[in-house]
C-alpha positions in Angstrom: 4.4 -1.8 36.4 5.3 -5.5 35.7 7.6 -6.2 32.8 5.3 -7.4 30.1 8.1 -9.8 29.0 8.9 -13.0 31.3 13.1 -12.1 31.0 13.6 -15.5 32.9 12.3 -18.0 31.1 13.9 -21.3 30.0 16.0 -19.4 27.1 17.0 -16.7 29.5 17.8 -19.4 32.0 19.9 -21.4 29.4 21.6 -18.5 28.2 22.8 -17.8 31.8 24.2 -21.6 32.4 25.7 -21.5 29.0 27.5 -18.1 30.1 26.2 -16.2 27.3 25.2 -12.6 27.0 21.9 -13.0 25.6 19.4 -15.3 24.7 19.3 -13.9 21.2 22.4 -16.4 20.8 20.1 -19.4 20.1 18.2 -17.3 17.5 21.0 -17.5 15.5 22.2 -20.9 16.5 18.5 -22.3 15.4 18.6 -20.1 12.0 22.1 -21.4 10.9 21.3 -24.9 12.0 18.5 -25.4 9.7 20.0 -22.7 6.7 23.7 -23.7 6.8 24.4 -20.0 6.9 27.6 -19.8 8.7 30.9 -21.5 7.4 33.2 -23.0 9.4 36.1 -21.2 7.3 33.6 -18.0 6.8 34.3 -14.0 7.3 31.4 -12.7 8.5 30.3 -9.5 9.1 27.9 -8.7 12.2 25.6 -5.1 12.4 24.3 -4.5 15.3 26.7 -6.8 17.7 26.4 -5.4 21.3 27.0 -6.7 24.0 27.9 -9.8 21.7 26.0 -13.0 22.2 25.8 -13.5 18.0 29.5 -12.6 18.1 29.5 -15.6 20.5 28.0 -17.8 18.0 29.7 -16.5 15.3 33.9 -17.3 17.1 32.3 -20.7 18.6 31.5 -21.9 14.8 34.2 -20.5 12.6 37.4 -22.8 12.0 40.9 -21.1 12.8 40.5 -19.9 9.3 37.4 -17.8 9.9 37.0 -14.0 10.9 34.6 -12.1 12.6 34.1 -8.2 12.4 31.1 -6.7 14.5 30.3 -3.3 14.4 28.0 -1.4 16.8 27.4 2.1 18.3 28.1 0.1 21.8 30.7 -1.4 23.1 31.4 -5.3 23.2 31.3 -7.5 26.3 33.3 -10.4 24.8 36.5 -10.5 25.1 39.4 -10.2 23.0 39.6 -12.8 20.4 42.4 -13.2 17.4 39.5 -13.9 15.0 37.8 -11.1 16.3 37.7 -7.3 14.6 35.2 -4.8 16.0 34.4 -1.2 15.1 32.9 0.8 17.7 30.5 3.7 15.2 27.6 4.4 13.4 26.5 2.1 10.7 25.6 5.1 8.7 28.6 6.9 9.2 30.7 3.9 8.0 31.7 3.3 4.5 31.0 0.1 3.0 34.1 0.2 0.6 36.1 0.2 3.8 35.1 -2.9 5.3 35.4 -4.4 1.5 38.8 -2.6 1.3 40.1 -3.7 5.0 37.7 -7.1 6.1 36.3 -8.6 2.9 34.3 -9.6 0.9 32.5 -11.3 3.2 30.7 -14.9 3.2 27.8 -13.6 5.5 26.0 -10.5 6.6 24.1 -10.8 9.8 22.3 -8.1 11.7 20.3 -8.1 15.4 20.7 -4.1 15.4 17.3 -2.6 16.8 16.1 1.1 16.7 15.6 2.3 20.3 12.1 1.8 20.7 9.2 4.6 21.3 6.6 2.4 22.3 4.7 3.5 19.0 4.6 0.2 17.1 4.6 1.8 13.9 7.2 4.3 14.3 9.0 1.5 15.7 8.5 -0.5 12.5 9.8 2.2 10.1 12.9 3.2 12.4 13.5 -1.1 12.0 12.8 -1.1 8.2 15.3 1.6 7.6 17.6 -0.3 9.6 17.1 -3.4 7.3 17.6 -1.0 4.3 20.9 0.0 5.5 22.1 -3.6 6.2 20.9 -4.7 2.9 22.9 -1.8 1.4 26.0 -2.6 3.0 25.5 -6.4 2.5 25.1 -5.9 -1.7 28.3 -4.2 -1.8 29.9 -6.3 0.7 29.2 -10.1 0.4 30.6 -12.5 -2.1 28.8 -14.3 -4.5 27.2 -16.7 -3.2 26.9 -15.1 -0.1 24.3 -15.4 3.2 22.1 -12.4 5.2 20.3 -12.9 8.6 18.6 -9.4 9.3 16.0 -8.9 12.7 13.1 -6.3 12.0 10.4 -5.0 13.9 7.3 -6.5 11.7 5.1 -4.5 10.4 3.4 -3.6 7.2 6.4 -2.9 5.1 7.9 -6.6 6.1 7.2 -7.6 2.7 8.3 -5.0 1.0 11.6 -5.9 2.0 11.1 -9.5 1.2 10.7 -8.4 -2.3 13.7 -6.0 -2.0 15.9 -9.5 -0.9 14.2 -11.1 -4.3 16.3 -8.7 -6.0 19.6 -9.7 -4.8 19.2 -13.5 -3.0 18.2 -16.9 -4.9 16.7 -17.8 -1.9 14.6 -16.0 0.9 12.5 -16.9 4.2 11.0 -15.2 7.1 11.5 -17.1 10.5 10.8 -16.9 14.2 13.1 -18.6 15.9 11.8 -20.4 19.4 14.4 -18.3 21.3 11.9 -15.2 20.2 9.6 -14.1 23.1 5.7 -14.8 22.7 5.2 -11.0 22.5 7.6 -10.0 20.6 7.4 -8.1 17.1 10.6 -9.5 15.9 10.8 -11.4 12.7 14.3 -12.7 11.2 15.0 -12.7 7.3 17.7 -15.0 6.0 18.7 -14.7 2.3 20.8 -17.1 0.5 23.0 -17.2 -2.0 23.9 -13.7 -3.4 23.8 -13.0 -6.8 26.2 -10.5 -7.4 
């Protein structure tokens, strides 16, 4: 059966040319350029990191005083780096307090995490919503005041519910679809700025 995605569009080809692990690098790049999310001296927590394209962006953006902490069930394909710490494990099994005690507080939390898809859009949306809930739970415990959040979700009936949840914790909230998102994809990205505390 023919793949319903055109995997070799211009973003795919550009990622290969630039030596990147995935086209998703450009999604975060666009969001950062538009909303000024990643500080050169920032301390970043990236959830759902593997294979590592968002980690690649963070390491490119942060300066010598910045740090990136990545978390994923799967190993990273990014080479070891002095400013990178990686935890291979289940987000649901990790304690937010440990992130804060050993690495935090964080200036920005990013998440490109996605559930294993079942082919059922409603089921996949619900699983994605629950992951975003967990990401937000962690973010509210580890972000410094004024910090930012970027979180991916498979769009569905609970998307606006999550936006309302963000309004309780952040001064600014926005839903975005970066240009590098495939036209057939149900992905949307929540951008939340200025964590209230």
